[in-house]
Every structure is written in C-alpha cells, then in structure tokens.
C-alpha positions in Angstrom: 96.9 -179.6 -49.6 98.1 -177.1 -46.7 96.3 -174.4 -45.5 99.9 -172.1 -45.6 99.5 -172.5 -49.5 97.6 -169.6 -50.9 97.1 -167.5 -53.8 98.7 -169.3 -57.2 97.3 -170.1 -60.6 97.2 -172.9 -62.8 96.4 -172.9 -66.5 95.0 -175.8 -68.2 94.1 -176.3 -71.7 94.1 -179.9 -73.2 95.1 -182.6 -71.1 93.5 -183.9 -67.6 96.1 -183.7 -64.8 97.3 -186.9 -62.7 99.8 -187.5 -59.5 100.1 -183.9 -58.4 100.7 -182.6 -55.1 99.2 -179.3 -53.9 101.9 -178.2 -51.2 102.3 -175.3 -49.3 105.1 -172.7 -49.4 105.8 -169.2 -48.8 103.3 -168.1 -51.5 100.5 -165.6 -49.7 96.8 -166.0 -50.7 96.7 -168.9 -53.3 94.2 -169.4 -55.9 93.9 -171.8 -59.0 93.0 -170.9 -62.7 92.1 -173.5 -65.2 90.7 -172.5 -68.5 88.4 -175.7 -70.0 85.2 -176.8 -68.3 85.1 -180.7 -67.7 88.7 -181.3 -66.1 88.5 -177.9 -63.6 85.4 -178.9 -62.8 86.0 -182.6 -62.2 89.2 -181.4 -60.3 87.0 -179.4 -58.1 85.0 -181.9 -57.4 87.8 -184.1 -56.2 89.3 -181.3 -54.1 86.1 -180.8 -52.3 85.4 -184.8 -51.7 82.4 -184.7 -53.8 84.5 -187.2 -56.1 87.3 -189.9 -54.9 90.5 -190.3 -57.3 90.9 -193.8 -59.1 94.0 -193.7 -57.4 95.9 -191.5 -54.5 93.9 -190.0 -52.2 93.2 -186.0 -51.0 94.6 -185.1 -47.8 94.0 -182.1 -46.1 97.5 -181.5 -43.7 98.2 -184.8 -43.9 94.5 -185.9 -42.9 91.8 -187.3 -45.4 88.9 -185.2 -45.5 85.8 -185.8 -43.0 83.3 -187.4 -44.1 80.4 -186.4 -41.8 79.8 -182.8 -40.7 81.2 -179.4 -42.7 84.3 -180.4 -44.8 87.1 -177.7 -44.5 87.1 -177.2 -48.1 84.2 -175.8 -49.6 82.9 -175.8 -53.0 81.0 -172.9 -54.4 79.5 -173.4 -58.1 78.7 -171.3 -60.4 75.1 -172.1 -60.7 73.8 -171.5 -57.3 70.3 -173.0 -58.1 71.9 -176.7 -58.1 73.3 -175.6 -54.6 70.6 -175.0 -52.4 67.6 -177.0 -51.0 64.2 -175.2 -52.8 62.3 -176.2 -50.4 64.4 -175.0 -47.9 63.9 -171.1 -46.6 67.2 -169.1 -47.2 67.7 -168.9 -43.3 67.8 -172.3 -43.3 70.7 -172.3 -45.9 73.0 -170.0 -44.3 72.5 -171.8 -41.1 73.1 -175.1 -42.6 76.9 -173.6 -42.3 76.7 -173.6 -38.5 76.5 -170.1 -38.0 74.7 -167.0 -39.3 77.1 -163.6 -39.3 75.4 -160.3 -39.1 79.0 -159.0 -40.6 78.7 -161.1 -43.3 74.6 -160.6 -44.3 75.8 -157.1 -44.8 78.8 -157.3 -46.8 77.2 -159.2 -49.4 74.7 -156.7 -49.5 71.9 -159.7 -48.1 68.5 -158.2 -46.9 67.1 -159.7 -43.7 63.7 -160.2 -45.8 65.2 -162.1 -48.0 66.1 -164.8 -45.4 62.4 -165.7 -44.9 62.0 -166.5 -48.5 62.1 -169.7 -50.8 65.2 -169.7 -53.6 62.5 -169.0 -56.1 61.6 -165.9 -55.0 65.4 -164.3 -55.9 67.7 -163.6 -59.0 70.6 -166.3 -59.5 72.8 -162.9 -58.4 71.2 -162.7 -55.1 71.2 -166.6 -55.1 75.2 -166.3 -55.1 75.4 -164.0 -52.6 74.1 -166.8 -50.6 75.9 -169.5 -51.4 79.1 -167.6 -51.3 78.4 -166.6 -47.3 77.2 -169.8 -46.0 80.5 -171.4 -47.7 82.6 -168.3 -46.1 80.2 -168.5 -42.7 81.5 -172.5 -42.3 84.8 -172.1 -40.7 86.5 -173.6 -44.2 90.1 -173.6 -44.3 89.9 -174.0 -48.4 87.7 -172.4 -51.1 87.1 -173.6 -54.3 85.0 -170.9 -56.4 83.9 -172.6 -59.9 83.4 -169.8 -62.3 81.2 -168.4 -58.9 80.8 -164.6 -60.8 80.1 -165.3 -65.0 76.9 -165.0 -64.5 76.6 -161.5 -62.5 77.0 -158.0 -63.8 80.1 -156.7 -63.1 79.5 -154.6 -60.1 78.0 -157.8 -58.5 81.3 -159.4 -59.3 83.6 -157.2 -57.9 81.4 -157.2 -54.6 81.7 -160.9 -53.8 85.2 -161.4 -55.0 85.9 -158.2 -52.7 84.4 -159.8 -50.1 85.7 -163.4 -50.3 89.5 -162.0 -51.0 89.3 -159.9 -47.8 87.9 -162.8 -46.1 90.6 -165.0 -47.1 93.1 -162.9 -46.5 91.7 -162.4 -42.9 91.5 -165.7 -42.1 94.7 -167.2 -44.0 92.4 -169.1 -45.7 93.3 -170.9 -49.2 91.5 -169.9 -52.6 91.1 -172.6 -55.6 89.7 -170.0 -58.5 88.0 -171.2 -61.7 87.9 -169.3 -64.7 88.1 -168.8 -68.1 88.3 -165.2 -67.1 92.2 -164.3 -67.3 91.3 -160.7 -66.4 90.2 -162.1 -63.2 92.8 -164.6 -62.7 95.0 -161.4 -63.1 93.3 -159.9 -60.6 93.3 -162.6 -57.8 96.2 -164.7 -58.2 99.8 -163.8 -57.8 101.7 -167.1 -59.5 101.1 -168.6 -62.9 101.9 -172.6 -63.4 100.5 -174.3 -66.6 99.6 -177.9 -66.0 101.0 -179.0 -68.9 104.5 -178.5 -67.8 104.6 -180.0 -65.1 106.0 -183.9 -64.6 104.2 -186.5 -62.9 104.5 -186.1 -59.1 105.2 -183.0 -58.8 104.5 -180.7 -55.9 102.7 -177.5 -56.9 
C-alpha cells in the first residue's frame, strides 16, 4: 500500500484474492469496494494487521505495519459494540487514539455529556460515531471502513461519510470501504476494478 494512492473501487463476488499489490498512482482519494462478506472482511483484517497472510507480507510504503503503538492503518468495524471496551467510559475510548479533538466531536455530533457514559448507555449509531472519530483522531494514513454505515439511518450515514471523506481529502488519506451498497460506492469511489479480472501479481 502507498499513501499516494487514494480512492478506487474493487468488486469481488466469488473467489478469494491472492498475490495482489495495492500500489500508488495518480488516482486521488481512494476507496475499495468488495461485494461479499467473508473475503472482504478477511482482506480488511489482513490489511489492518489483525491477521497475518499465509505467504507474502503487508507493507505500508515499503515497511511492515508496527506491532506496537497506534497503527497507521485503522479498521472501523460494522458493529461498534465489538470494537469498544464495555468497561471504559467513552472518553477513554476516544483518548485511545492519542488525542481528543473538539472539532471532531462537533463534526460527529458527539455531545460532551456522552464522554462520561459507558457504551451500554448509548445507541449503536452513537457508538459508531465514537469509533469513526477515534480512527480519524489517531493520525492514520489509511482507513478501512467495513460496512460502517449499514446499521445507521440515512441522515446519520450521510453525516458520517461527509466527515470521513472531508477529513480523508484534507489529510490525503487512503480509504478502503467494504460495502454491498453500490449507490454508496458510486458516491465515494472514483474508479472501479473487478478482482476476478486481475491476474496474480497484478498491481491495483
């Protein structure tokens, strides 16, 4: 992966992808769309460093992902309750990113009173705002968004994606969006590729 790469789309419907290189190029603001559940989730976990490939390696700008500290590739899950320590107050959840940005709280409509609450006291949509804000405040070079807006109402979906896309453009971030929603993909992506048409070892 390269930080110079930005938004494109990949469509995957049947076979697992192997021996692929996601390389930099002239494409501005990147996103990745995969159209089934198991393979995209596995690929997302690989790219974020949660799983190790059976062969080869995951590199960011030619270097392996760090094993300690804040990872420059941040994965945001579909279900926020699985990504937050239930024993932590939500202020601790955000502070895990290394900083607490007031502008980000306002952009996501996070009320200050929520910071002193536990995850069980908020709705799923409210928790997802915290997860996305945490990832953006981490200073990541890449975001991997795994169906992050599927469970949300249309207004909240639009609000979250507006903030994510604006922040990604401002910071020249890479964005990989795993989604089954082609309408969303058409909105956030500028290039489409079908994994089934790519040969082994081909650069994306």
